[in-house]
C-alpha positions, 0 to 999 in steps of 0.5 A: 145502255140498257139492262134487262133482268136476265143480263143484269142478274147474270152480270152480278152472278159473274162478278160474285163467282169471279170474286169467290173462285178467283180467291183460292184461299177462300175456296179452300177455307169455305168449301173444302176445309169445313168438310175435312175438319168435320169428318176428321173431328167426328171420326176421332170423337167416335174412336175416342168415345168407343175407346173410353166406354166400350169394354175390352172384349179380350179381358177376362172379368174378375168377379168375386162372390161371398156365399156363392150358391151352387145353382148360381155357380153352374149358371155362371159357368154355362155363361162363360163367367168365372167367379172367385169365392171369397170370405166375408172378411175379404169383401172390403179389400175387393171393394177397394180394388173395384174402386181402383178399377183393379176388379170388376164385380163383387157379389154378396149372397146371404148364407143358405141362399138356395134354402131362403129362396125355396122358403120364400113365398111370393104370394104370401109376401111374408118377410123380405125376399133374399137380397143379393148385394152387387158392387161394381164401378160404373165408370169402368166399362168392363166393370159395368159390362160385368154387372149388366151380364150378371143382372141378366144371368140372375134375372134368367135364374129367377124366372126359371124358379117359377117358369109358368110361361115363356116369352119369345122362346126360340124366336129370333126375329121378334124385333121387327125394326130393320137395320134401315129403320135404325139408321133412319131413326138415328140420322133423322134425329141428328142431321136436321140440326147439323144441316141447319147449322152447316147451312147457316155457317156457309151463308154467314161466311159469304153474305156479310162479306158480299154486302157489308164488305162492299159497303166497307170498301166503297165498291157497292157505290160503283154498282149502284151508279151503273144502269143495273137495276137495284132489283137485279142487283138484289136478285144476283146477290141472293142467287150467287150467295145461295149457290156458293152456300149450297156448295159449302153446305153440300160438302159439309153435309156429305162429310157428316153423313160419311163420318156418322158411322165412325161417330156412332161407333159403327165401324165396319159393322154398318150400324148406320147406312146412308145408302138406305135413301133413294134418289127421290129422297135426295132430290127432295132433300136438295130442294129443301136445302136450296130453298132454305139457303135462299131464305137464310141468305136473304135474311143475312143479306138484309141484316148485312145491308144495315151494317157498316162493316163486316165485323158489325154484320157478323155481330148483328147476325148472331141472334139469327144464329141462335134462332137457327140452332134452336129451330134445328134442335126441334128436329131431335124431338119426335118425327115430322109433323103431318099438319101442313101449317107447320110447313109454312113457318120459316126455318121450322118448315125446313127442319120438319121437311128434313126430319121427314126425309131422313126418317123416310116418312114424309108427305111430298105435298108438305115438303113442296109446301115448305119449299114454295113458302121458302121461295116466297119468303126469299122473294120477300127478302129480295124485295126488302133488299131492293128497297134498301139498295134504293135507300141512300141513307142505308147504303151510303152511311159509313 
């Protein structure tokens, strides 16, 4: 019986796919459940964080002031803020209420504040400028929001006292960053790290069972004594695991992108929009993800081939997980590099490519270099796995 490369690889592919899709529990646990959990957890986190840190828009802030000048009172009324006047002796009681989150803000103005402001000469800088004490509770969202609003009001009032020129007066579109730019910036800072973790998780959930698991059960010996070439076996294992891991990574990545608006508190306002990317962007991303999976599968397969059991393989691949996470974190700092040499470094090149695609600022040549280098590294890994399959010492040590 003669085997060629094509039929041999297809034989392994059919075997692996039948093993995976024939186990409904494995399909649910590997493909569907991670995506459902990620979407649910991220959406819940976004809702919980928004509830914890977002101020209550329906609540009227309780603001108290000592020696409140008329000038500030009129500005506050114009801004829709109601300030209750109190005496100096009542300050401690109000501060205690702020600590207990029963009040939001307390301002203490010096006596004759307006007169002190008029008398203060900025150029001479003689004496201290009139000081306003503001007490608030930064843990309480409504208190902190009241503090920020009052700071803005006082800054505007201070500017009006010596208004020599204006900045962006009457200009509504001074910030030239678009909503698409904002979405791309947020997504590009988070998704490379998350994707690398998801891709690794999908690979590590499948590869050890396929390699070390068959060694542990003794079924790998049956494959090795068939006319199947060891190179065909290695290629079939890597390709089949890559396809299954790609499906797992695709589901989890889609769930993450869909849950990002909820996680970031976007809600219905469209703060994050994944629709800003074109079909070409998604195609580039798909090539990067697929070649990255091939590389990760090859690495995990090599490590698993040394292990005697699935449990031992799971322990042995832990250092690789740390490396993947650390490399993924680099995507959070700055955009994609322009130098091609960075796109030849294993794993790091994938993060750089993902950052570039998500930020919509990438070089096709650099992404192509990353994909080709990943393929080369995966082929080297396949060659190394073939050598291990040829080693009786490695494959039959149990």
